[in-house]
C-alpha positions in Angstrom: 248.0 -35.8 151.2 248.9 -32.8 153.4 251.9 -30.8 152.7 254.7 -31.1 155.1 253.3 -34.3 156.7 255.5 -37.2 155.9 253.6 -40.4 155.2 255.4 -43.7 155.5 254.9 -45.9 152.4 252.5 -48.7 153.0 250.9 -47.1 156.1 247.7 -45.1 156.2 247.7 -42.0 158.3 246.4 -42.7 161.8 243.3 -41.1 163.3 243.9 -39.5 166.7 243.2 -41.8 169.5 240.7 -41.2 172.3 243.4 -40.3 174.8 243.1 -42.2 178.1 240.4 -44.6 176.9 242.7 -47.6 177.5 243.7 -46.3 181.0 240.0 -45.7 182.0 239.0 -49.2 180.9 242.0 -50.7 182.7 241.0 -48.9 185.9 237.4 -50.3 185.3 238.7 -53.9 185.1 240.9 -53.4 188.2 237.9 -52.0 190.1 235.6 -54.9 188.9 238.2 -57.4 190.1 238.6 -55.7 193.5 234.8 -55.5 193.8 234.4 -59.1 193.0 237.0 -60.1 195.6 235.3 -58.0 198.3 231.8 -59.3 197.4 233.1 -62.9 197.5 234.8 -62.3 200.8 231.6 -60.8 202.3 229.5 -63.7 201.0 231.9 -66.2 202.4 232.0 -64.5 205.8 228.3 -64.8 206.2 228.8 -68.6 206.6 231.3 -68.2 209.4 230.4 -69.4 213.0 230.8 -65.9 214.5 228.6 -64.3 211.8 225.9 -67.0 212.4 226.1 -66.4 216.1 225.8 -62.6 215.7 222.8 -63.0 213.4 221.1 -65.4 215.8 221.6 -63.0 218.7 220.8 -59.6 217.0 218.8 -60.8 214.0 221.1 -59.0 211.5 224.6 -59.3 209.9 227.6 -57.4 211.3 228.2 -54.0 209.9 231.6 -55.0 208.5 230.1 -57.9 206.6 227.4 -55.7 205.2 230.0 -53.2 204.1 232.0 -55.9 202.3 228.9 -57.1 200.4 227.5 -53.6 199.5 230.9 -52.1 198.7 232.0 -55.1 196.7 228.7 -55.1 194.7 229.0 -51.4 194.0 232.6 -51.6 193.0 231.9 -54.6 190.8 229.0 -52.9 189.0 231.0 -49.6 188.6 234.0 -51.4 187.3 232.1 -53.4 184.7 230.4 -50.2 183.5 233.7 -48.4 183.3 235.3 -51.3 181.4 232.4 -51.4 178.9 231.6 -47.8 178.4 234.6 -45.8 179.9 235.5 -43.0 177.5 234.4 -44.7 174.4 232.6 -41.8 172.7 233.2 -38.1 172.4 230.8 -35.9 174.3 228.4 -33.9 172.3 
């Protein structure tokens, strides 16, 4: 026991927490959910009548739809990585 450090009976002293680990993982989950919604929206928009017409005329998807799919996929992947590994270990 350390001098001057009161210890409550029945409780072990706590190790210092990792700081904002919980906050970083929460942001990761929120980013993954937002990315999933964007990705789903982009994939659903590909089936719309206007998107099919644009693809038939130009041979490619609209820029907005491509941004939804690419941005949603990137946000989903980044959010999952943050939620799994965000701030979990000390840097060496």
